[in-house]
C-alpha positions as CSV (number, residue, x, y, z in Angstrom):
1,X,13.2,-146.3,33.4
2,X,13.4,-144.5,29.8
3,X,11.5,-141.4,31.3
4,X,13.6,-140.7,33.7
5,X,16.8,-141.0,31.9
6,X,15.4,-139.2,28.7
7,X,14.5,-136.6,32.0
8,X,18.0,-136.5,33.1
9,X,18.9,-135.6,29.9
10,X,16.2,-133.0,29.1
11,X,17.8,-131.5,32.5
12,X,20.8,-132.0,32.0
13,X,20.8,-130.6,28.6
14,X,19.0,-127.5,29.5
15,X,21.4,-126.2,32.4
16,X,24.5,-126.4,30.1
17,X,22.6,-124.7,27.1
18,X,22.1,-122.0,30.3
19,X,25.7,-122.0,31.2
20,X,27.1,-121.7,27.8
21,X,24.7,-118.8,27.0
22,X,26.5,-115.1,25.8
23,X,26.9,-113.0,29.1
24,X,25.3,-109.3,29.3
25,X,27.0,-106.9,28.1
26,X,28.6,-104.5,30.7
27,X,26.5,-101.7,31.2
28,X,28.3,-98.2,31.2
29,X,26.9,-95.3,33.2
30,X,25.3,-93.2,30.7
31,X,27.2,-89.7,30.3
32,X,26.4,-86.1,30.6
33,X,25.4,-85.6,27.2
34,X,22.8,-88.1,26.9
35,X,21.4,-87.4,29.9
36,X,20.6,-83.8,28.9
37,X,19.5,-85.4,25.6
38,X,16.8,-88.0,27.7
39,X,15.4,-84.3,29.3
40,X,14.9,-83.3,26.3
41,X,13.3,-85.3,25.2
42,X,11.1,-86.2,27.8
43,X,10.5,-82.6,28.0
44,X,9.3,-81.8,24.7
45,X,6.8,-84.8,25.1
46,X,5.7,-83.1,28.7
47,X,3.0,-81.0,26.8
48,X,3.7,-77.9,29.1
49,X,2.5,-74.3,28.0
50,X,5.5,-72.5,26.9
51,X,6.6,-70.1,29.1
52,X,7.3,-72.8,31.8
53,X,9.3,-75.6,29.4
54,X,11.1,-72.1,28.1
55,X,12.3,-72.1,31.3
56,X,12.4,-75.9,32.1
57,X,14.6,-76.1,29.0
58,X,17.0,-73.3,29.8
59,X,17.2,-75.0,33.2
60,X,18.5,-78.4,31.7
61,X,21.0,-76.2,29.2
62,X,22.2,-73.7,31.5
63,X,22.4,-76.0,35.0
64,X,23.3,-73.3,38.0
65,X,25.6,-75.0,40.8
66,X,24.8,-73.6,43.7
67,X,27.6,-72.3,45.9
68,X,28.8,-74.3,49.0
69,X,26.0,-73.5,51.4
70,X,24.1,-71.2,49.2
71,X,21.1,-73.8,49.1
72,X,20.7,-74.0,53.1
73,X,17.5,-72.1,54.4
74,X,18.5,-69.3,55.8
75,X,18.3,-68.7,59.7
76,X,15.3,-66.7,60.5
77,X,16.1,-64.5,63.5
78,X,14.3,-65.9,67.2
79,X,11.4,-64.2,68.3
80,X,10.4,-64.1,72.1
């Protein structure tokens, strides 16, 4: 009978310990500057040739936002 009491007390202690733990801090969204910095760090580790590295680096530093509809494919005239 002692074993059952000890087991029950141990389970209750574990449950209460888990409930008393500190909650995780809220995660905030990353800022644009943090995302850009991370992208540059990953690029520097990629081992690309210099020309490719510079193209990607410039794209990260100076992103080009397309005009509305510009990124859609142009319709080719139908033949037939």
